[in-house]
VEXVEXDO-642880 format. One line per 2 residues: number of its first residue (from 1); for each residue x, y, z of C-alpha. Coordinates in Angstrom, 1 decimal. Layout:
VEXVEXDO-642880
NUM> X,Y,Z  ...
end
This chain:
VEXVEXDO-642880
1> 57.0,-1.1,47.2  54.5,1.4,46.1
3> 56.2,4.8,45.7  55.1,7.8,47.9
5> 55.7,11.4,47.0  54.4,14.8,47.6
7> 51.8,15.8,45.1  52.6,18.3,42.4
9> 49.0,18.2,41.1  46.1,20.3,42.5
11> 45.1,18.9,45.9  41.7,17.6,46.7
13> 41.8,18.9,50.2  43.5,21.7,52.2
15> 46.3,19.7,53.8  49.5,20.6,52.1
17> 51.1,17.4,53.4  48.6,15.1,51.9
19> 50.3,12.4,49.9  49.7,10.7,46.6
21> 50.3,7.0,45.9  51.3,6.5,42.3
23> 50.2,3.5,40.3  52.7,1.5,38.2
25> 53.2,3.4,34.9  51.6,1.8,31.8
27> 49.3,2.3,28.9  46.2,4.5,29.4
29> 43.7,1.8,28.4  43.5,-1.9,27.8
31> 44.0,-3.0,24.2  43.8,-6.3,22.5
33> 41.9,-8.5,20.2  39.1,-9.0,22.8
35> 38.2,-7.0,25.9  39.4,-8.1,29.2
37> 36.6,-9.1,31.6  36.2,-8.7,35.4
39> 33.5,-9.8,37.8  33.1,-7.5,40.7
41> 31.2,-9.3,43.5  29.6,-6.7,45.8
43> 28.1,-3.3,45.0  29.1,-1.3,48.0
45> 31.7,1.4,48.0  34.7,-0.9,47.5
47> 33.0,-2.7,44.5  31.9,0.5,43.0
49> 35.4,2.0,43.2  37.0,-1.1,41.6
51> 34.4,-1.2,38.8  34.9,2.5,38.1
53> 38.6,2.3,37.8  38.5,-0.8,35.6
55> 35.7,0.3,33.3  37.3,3.7,32.8
57> 40.4,1.9,31.3  38.5,-0.3,28.9
59> 37.8,-3.5,31.0  34.4,-5.1,30.5
61> 33.0,-5.3,34.0  30.0,-7.1,35.4
63> 29.1,-6.0,38.9  27.1,-8.5,41.0
65> 25.1,-7.2,44.0  22.8,-9.4,46.0
67> 20.5,-6.6,47.0  18.2,-4.7,44.6
69> 20.1,-1.4,45.1  23.7,-0.3,45.0
71> 25.6,1.2,47.9  26.1,-1.7,50.3
73> 25.9,-0.4,53.8  25.0,3.0,52.4
75> 22.1,1.8,50.3  18.7,3.3,50.5
77> 15.2,2.0,49.6  11.7,3.5,49.4
79> 9.2,2.9,52.2  5.6,4.1,52.6
81> 4.7,5.9,55.9  1.3,5.7,57.6
83> 0.5,9.3,56.5  0.8,8.2,52.9
85> 4.3,9.7,52.3  6.9,7.7,50.3
87> 10.3,8.3,51.8  13.8,6.7,51.6
89> 15.0,4.5,54.4  18.6,3.5,54.9
91> 21.0,2.1,57.5  21.6,5.6,58.9
93> 23.8,8.6,59.1  27.4,8.5,57.7
95> 29.9,11.3,57.9  31.9,12.2,54.8
97> 35.1,13.6,56.3  37.3,15.9,54.2
99> 40.2,13.3,54.7  38.2,10.8,52.5
101> 40.2,11.8,49.4  39.6,8.6,47.5
103> 35.9,8.3,48.3  35.4,11.9,47.4
105> 37.3,11.3,44.2  34.9,8.5,43.3
107> 31.9,10.8,44.0  33.5,13.5,41.8
109> 32.9,11.3,38.8  29.3,12.5,38.7
111> 29.6,15.5,41.0  32.9,17.4,40.3
113> 32.3,20.1,42.8  30.8,17.8,45.4
115> 27.7,20.0,45.3  25.5,17.1,46.4
117> 27.3,17.1,49.8  26.6,19.7,52.5
119> 28.9,20.6,55.4  27.6,20.5,58.9
121> 28.8,23.4,61.0  29.7,21.4,64.1
123> 30.3,17.9,65.5  29.1,18.3,69.1
125> 29.5,15.5,71.7  27.4,15.4,74.9
127> 27.8,13.3,78.0  25.0,12.2,80.2
129> 26.6,14.2,83.1  26.0,17.4,81.2
131> 29.4,18.0,79.8  29.6,18.9,76.1
133> 32.5,19.2,73.6  32.5,20.9,70.2
135> 35.0,20.9,67.3  33.6,24.0,65.7
137> 36.3,26.3,67.1  39.2,23.8,67.3
139> 42.1,24.6,65.0  42.4,22.1,62.1
141> 46.2,21.9,61.8  48.1,19.6,64.2
143> 49.4,20.0,66.8  47.3,23.0,67.4
145> 44.2,20.9,66.9  45.0,18.7,69.9
147> 46.1,21.6,72.1  43.0,23.6,71.1
149> 40.8,20.7,71.9  42.3,20.3,75.3
151> 42.1,24.0,76.0  38.5,24.3,74.9
153> 37.2,21.0,76.4  35.5,21.1,79.8
155> 36.7,17.5,80.4  40.4,18.6,80.8
157> 41.2,20.3,84.1  44.6,21.2,85.5
159> 44.5,18.3,88.0  43.4,16.0,85.2
161> 46.3,17.0,83.0  48.8,16.5,86.0
163> 47.6,12.9,86.5  48.0,11.9,82.8
165> 50.8,9.6,81.7  52.4,11.4,78.7
167> 54.8,8.6,77.9  52.0,6.2,77.3
169> 50.5,8.7,74.8  53.7,9.0,72.7
171> 52.5,6.4,70.0  49.8,9.0,69.1
173> 52.5,11.4,67.8  54.0,9.3,65.1
175> 51.5,6.8,63.6  52.8,4.7,60.7
177> 51.2,1.7,58.9  51.8,-1.2,59.4
179> 54.1,-0.3,62.3  51.1,0.8,64.5
181> 49.7,-2.7,64.3  53.0,-4.3,65.2
183> 53.1,-2.1,68.3  49.5,-1.9,69.4
185> 47.4,-4.6,67.8  47.7,-6.9,70.9
187> 46.3,-4.1,73.2  42.7,-3.1,73.5
189> 41.6,0.5,72.9  40.3,0.5,76.4
191> 43.6,-0.6,77.9  45.5,1.9,75.8
193> 43.4,4.9,76.9  43.5,3.7,80.5
195> 47.3,3.6,80.4  47.4,7.3,79.4
197> 45.0,8.1,82.3  42.8,10.5,80.3
199> 40.2,12.2,82.5  37.2,9.8,82.8
201> 34.9,12.3,81.1  37.2,12.8,78.2
203> 37.7,9.1,77.9  34.0,8.6,77.5
205> 33.1,11.7,75.7  35.7,11.9,73.0
207> 37.7,8.7,72.6  34.9,6.2,73.3
209> 32.6,8.0,70.9  35.3,7.6,68.2
211> 36.1,4.0,68.9  32.5,3.0,68.8
213> 32.2,4.3,65.3  33.8,0.9,64.5
215> 30.6,-0.6,66.0  32.6,-2.2,68.8
217> 33.1,-2.0,72.5  36.5,-0.4,73.2
219> 37.4,-3.3,75.4  37.3,-5.6,72.3
221> 38.7,-3.2,69.7  42.4,-3.2,68.7
223> 44.2,-0.2,70.0  46.0,0.0,66.7
225> 42.7,0.8,64.9  41.7,3.5,67.4
227> 45.2,5.1,67.3  45.2,5.0,63.5
229> 41.8,6.7,63.5  43.1,9.4,65.9
231> 45.9,10.0,63.5  43.6,10.2,60.4
233> 41.1,12.6,61.9  43.1,14.6,64.5
235> 46.9,14.5,64.9  47.9,13.4,61.4
237> 45.7,15.5,59.1  45.0,19.2,58.7
239> 41.5,18.6,57.3  39.9,18.8,60.7
241> 37.0,16.9,62.3  34.1,18.6,60.6
243> 32.5,16.7,57.8  29.9,16.7,55.0
245> 26.7,14.8,54.5  24.7,14.0,51.4
247> 22.1,16.7,50.9  19.5,14.1,49.7
249> 19.1,10.3,50.4  22.0,8.1,49.4
251> 20.4,6.7,46.2  19.6,10.1,44.6
253> 22.7,11.9,45.9  25.3,9.2,45.3
255> 24.5,5.9,43.7  21.9,6.5,41.0
257> 24.2,9.1,39.3  27.2,6.7,39.6
259> 25.2,3.8,38.2  24.5,5.9,35.1
261> 28.1,6.8,34.9  29.1,3.1,35.0
263> 26.5,2.0,32.5  28.0,4.7,30.2
265> 31.3,2.9,30.5  29.8,-0.4,29.6
267> 29.4,-1.9,33.1  26.7,-4.5,33.5
269> 25.0,-3.9,36.8  23.6,-7.2,37.9
271> 21.7,-6.0,41.0  19.4,-8.5,42.8
273> 21.8,-11.2,41.8  23.5,-13.5,44.4
275> 26.8,-15.0,43.6  26.8,-18.7,44.7
277> 30.4,-19.6,43.9  33.6,-18.4,42.2
279> 35.9,-21.1,40.9  39.3,-20.9,39.1
281> 39.5,-22.1,35.5  42.3,-23.9,33.8
283> 43.2,-20.9,31.7  43.8,-18.6,34.7
285> 40.4,-17.0,34.9  37.3,-17.6,37.0
287> 33.9,-19.1,36.6  31.2,-17.1,38.5
289> 28.1,-19.0,39.3  25.1,-16.8,40.2
291> 21.3,-16.7,40.1  21.7,-15.4,36.5
293> 23.7,-18.5,35.4  27.4,-19.1,34.9
295> 29.9,-16.8,33.3  33.7,-16.9,32.7
297> 35.9,-13.9,33.5  39.6,-13.1,33.2
299> 39.7,-11.8,36.8  37.5,-11.3,39.9
301> 37.2,-8.7,42.6  35.7,-9.9,45.9
303> 34.2,-6.7,47.5  32.1,-8.2,50.2
305> 31.5,-7.7,54.0  33.1,-10.2,56.4
307> 30.2,-12.5,56.6  29.6,-12.4,52.8
309> 33.3,-13.1,52.1  33.4,-16.0,54.6
311> 30.3,-17.5,53.1  31.3,-17.2,49.5
313> 34.8,-18.7,50.1  33.1,-21.6,52.0
315> 30.9,-22.2,48.9  33.9,-22.0,46.6
317> 36.2,-24.9,47.8  38.9,-24.4,45.0
319> 39.3,-20.6,45.7  42.6,-19.6,47.2
321> 45.1,-21.7,49.1  44.6,-23.4,52.5
323> 46.2,-20.7,54.7  44.2,-17.9,53.0
325> 40.9,-19.8,53.4  41.7,-20.4,57.1
327> 42.3,-16.7,57.6  39.0,-15.8,55.9
329> 37.2,-18.3,58.0  38.4,-16.5,61.2
331> 37.1,-13.1,60.2  34.7,-11.7,62.7
333> 31.7,-9.5,62.5  31.1,-6.7,64.9
335> 28.1,-6.9,67.4  24.6,-6.0,66.2
337> 23.6,-2.4,65.9  20.2,-0.6,65.7
339> 19.2,2.4,63.7  15.8,3.8,64.6
341> 14.3,6.5,62.5  11.3,8.4,63.9
343> 8.9,10.7,62.1  7.5,13.0,64.8
345> 4.4,15.2,64.6  6.2,18.3,66.0
347> 9.6,19.8,65.6  12.6,19.4,67.9
349> 13.9,22.7,69.3  15.3,25.0,66.6
351> 18.8,25.0,68.1  19.3,21.2,68.0
353> 22.3,20.3,65.8  22.0,18.1,62.7
355> 24.2,15.5,64.4  25.0,14.9,68.1
357> 27.4,12.3,69.4  26.4,11.0,72.8
359> 27.9,9.1,75.7  26.4,8.1,79.1
361> 22.9,7.7,77.6  22.6,4.0,78.0
363> 23.0,2.5,74.5  22.3,5.7,72.5
365> 25.5,6.7,70.6  24.2,9.6,68.5
367> 21.1,11.5,67.4  20.5,13.1,63.9
369> 17.9,15.6,63.0  17.6,14.8,59.4
371> 15.7,17.9,58.2  18.7,20.0,59.2
373> 20.6,18.7,56.2  18.6,16.2,54.1
375> 16.3,17.6,51.5  13.7,14.8,51.6
377> 13.4,15.0,55.3  13.2,18.8,55.2
379> 10.4,18.7,52.7  8.4,16.2,54.9
381> 9.0,18.3,58.0  7.9,21.5,56.2
383> 4.8,19.8,54.9  3.8,18.3,58.2
385> 5.3,20.6,60.8  7.2,17.7,62.4
387> 10.7,16.4,62.6  12.6,13.3,61.3
389> 15.0,12.0,64.0  17.4,9.1,63.8
391> 19.0,7.3,66.7  22.0,4.9,66.6
393> 23.0,2.2,69.1  26.2,0.4,68.4
395> 27.7,-2.8,69.8  24.6,-4.2,71.4
397> 24.4,-7.6,73.1  24.5,-10.6,70.8
399> 20.9,-11.5,71.4  19.2,-8.2,72.1
401> 15.5,-8.0,73.0  14.5,-5.8,70.1
403> 11.4,-4.2,71.5  13.3,-3.4,74.7
405> 16.2,-1.8,72.9  14.0,0.2,70.7
407> 12.0,1.6,73.6  15.3,2.3,75.5
409> 16.5,4.4,72.6  13.3,6.4,72.6
411> 13.6,7.0,76.3  17.2,8.3,75.8
413> 16.1,10.6,73.1  13.6,12.1,75.6
415> 16.6,12.7,78.0  18.7,14.3,75.3
417> 16.0,16.4,73.7  13.2,16.7,76.4
419> 10.8,18.5,74.0  10.3,15.2,72.2
421> 8.4,13.7,75.2  5.4,15.7,74.0
423> 5.7,14.4,70.4  3.7,11.7,68.8
425> 5.6,9.2,66.6  3.8,9.3,63.3
427> 5.8,6.4,62.0  9.0,4.5,62.8
429> 11.5,2.2,61.1  14.0,0.1,62.9
431> 17.0,-1.4,61.1  18.8,-4.2,62.9
433> 22.1,-5.2,61.3  25.2,-7.2,62.2
435> 27.5,-7.0,59.2  30.3,-4.6,60.0
437> 33.8,-5.9,60.3  35.3,-6.5,63.7
439> 38.9,-5.5,64.4  39.6,-7.5,67.5
441> 42.6,-7.4,69.6  45.4,-9.4,67.8
443> 43.3,-9.8,64.7  45.3,-7.8,62.2
445> 47.3,-10.8,60.8  44.1,-12.6,59.8
447> 42.7,-9.8,57.7  43.0,-10.3,54.0
449> 45.2,-8.1,51.8  44.1,-6.8,48.4
451> 46.3,-9.3,46.6  45.9,-13.0,46.9
453> 48.0,-16.0,45.8  46.1,-15.9,42.5
455> 47.2,-12.8,40.6  43.8,-12.5,39.0
457> 41.8,-12.6,42.3  41.8,-9.5,44.5
459> 39.9,-8.5,47.6  38.4,-5.1,48.6
461> 36.4,-3.7,51.4  36.8,-1.9,54.8
463> 38.0,-5.2,56.3  41.1,-5.3,54.1
465> 44.6,-4.5,55.1  45.8,-1.8,52.8
467> 49.1,-0.8,54.5  47.8,2.8,54.2
469> 46.4,5.3,56.8  42.7,4.9,55.9
471> 39.7,3.7,57.8  35.9,3.1,57.5
473> 34.4,4.3,54.2  37.7,5.6,53.0
475> 39.3,2.2,53.5  36.6,0.7,51.4
477> 37.1,3.2,48.5  40.9,3.0,48.7
479> 40.9,-0.8,48.7  38.6,-0.9,45.7
481> 40.9,1.3,43.7  43.9,-0.7,44.9
483> 42.2,-3.9,43.8  41.6,-2.4,40.3
485> 45.2,-1.2,40.2  46.6,-4.7,41.0
487> 44.7,-6.1,38.0  45.6,-3.3,35.7
489> 49.2,-3.6,36.6  49.1,-7.2,35.3
491> 47.8,-6.0,32.0  50.3,-3.2,31.6
493> 47.8,-0.4,32.2  48.3,2.5,34.6
495> 45.7,2.6,37.4  44.2,5.2,39.8
497> 46.4,7.7,41.6  45.4,7.7,45.3
499> 45.6,10.1,48.2  46.1,9.6,51.9
501> 46.7,11.7,55.0  50.5,11.7,55.9
503> 51.7,8.3,56.9  53.9,9.5,59.8
505> 53.9,12.1,62.6  53.1,15.6,61.6
507> 56.5,17.1,62.0  60.1,16.3,62.9
509> 59.6,17.5,66.5  56.6,15.3,67.2
511> 58.3,12.3,65.6  61.4,12.9,67.7
513> 59.3,13.1,70.9  57.5,9.9,69.9
515> 60.8,8.0,69.7  61.3,8.7,73.4
517> 58.6,6.2,74.2
end
């Protein structure tokens, strides 16, 4: 079992109870007559983390990425607007929470002070009925964070509190992994919240906004995932709910510097290269077949999204055992989502926040005003006198009518920020995607673990079971480092030390109360 202990080294965050996960002790680097080789398939956060940890310890890494750019779901690419401006388009806003210790550790390789991230002063949430919540003045340390949120939120009245079922809420007070899945994976997030009888406005405004960050309808999302998320961001961590964002587009702020760092450690970045198959070899390694030809490696990291992993395993009939292949085949992808980015000819009101979570505005889930925090957008807005606004719609129907959904988002923007009705859309880009992992009710057992039956084959990504309190981008980074550690352990080399929020209730009193349920 992986050892846990309190850290005696300088912490990367403010939470004094943050924990470290120590790798198996070993040599600092790989040594031998020939370099060990690894193929990392997938150039998103998980693949980049795995490649980084391996290359730093002397492994010769080839990283295969199907797209022309690194970053996976955080990639960016240039696009030419109708006004002649060349700008960077992406799949949209991502929040870099202060609890993302391992992701932030990856970024520190090229930005030790995280100077290329910028903190947003608030994370407001607005409901279509006019209610609005804010986390700016909520205490960061549990349990005062939860008590402060309830005290400051307009969605919790005295009558609402009296109607709540506190016994049903007890699992929130002592979240442990994997125990939370044993207890709640067979319940939907919607059912769990309904059992607590949260006020309807609070249900929609706070908890539904959080659950939809998994790109899923709460009725179809495992309650275990939502409760774990509540622990990570709220009741289990003292880092708070405020977050940072890249001060420039993803490529220039994050991935181009990291690409240079990896090349400096000998990594071959095979972007624009699709892997067609991965097959075991008689000597315990793997043959990777790609658009660039065939190559033999000592080990392989599969760092793909759910659809990509399913497809590659299907094309690689000798990979893994039957039970593993069956579980991979059952992995599901979340419903489609839409990111609409609009370049407007006039500014939104000066008091609009950089990011606003929304509920009760049809399919609109959040609004970003990019010039509030991204340098490229700010320069465009300054030059033209306009604004760059981004709209997200998660968990859309399986066969959406695209023009209809895009117009609906624009209509909801006009409701949220009425001054935009008078604005002309100079240009627009609409990104339709359906490649995020789905965490359905009862689906935890089917998700792959980092290790497989083949000790030289490991899996990484935000779909992976890590047995740690991590989610979303942080799960991707953590699983990538864990995948590298599993391979390094085989070779007698010490891997990456990892961090997590506490993997239990915040204090003995809260844990004792939780046991009453």
